[in-house]
Phi, psi and omega in degrees: 000324177300321180296336178277347178114005178277139174271124179237093187288337183236125177284128179301136178229082179102347179276169179245030179209163175240129176259110190242145175280122182250015184299335178291347182247328184198154176256011178224097185296330179294312179295321178300312180295316180298318180298316182288330175290310184289320186268334188231357179070028179248119181273120178230139180262127180291148181300333181301337178289352185237014178134188185251341184291106180053031184297327181291343181262359186232151174226161178240130175252121175265142177240066184246034180224185182291158177300322179300314179294321178297315180297320178295317179296317179295320178297318178296316180295317179301316179296318181294326183273349183275000000 
């Protein structure tokens, strides 16, 4: 995700998700997540679902699926962001 341009200040240690700063792409994480789900088939959870502190600037990526699905999702996201 860092290679795509997301800032990830904390390395996950035991969790099954990445909480990433998406401010470089959008200032509304809800709209960002909805757009990628509807237009590209990539499910991203907006930060607002996890509190209020800078929630509009953050999204959560869960990696609770197969490696094949993860690779496909990252490829779709990379294409959408390029």
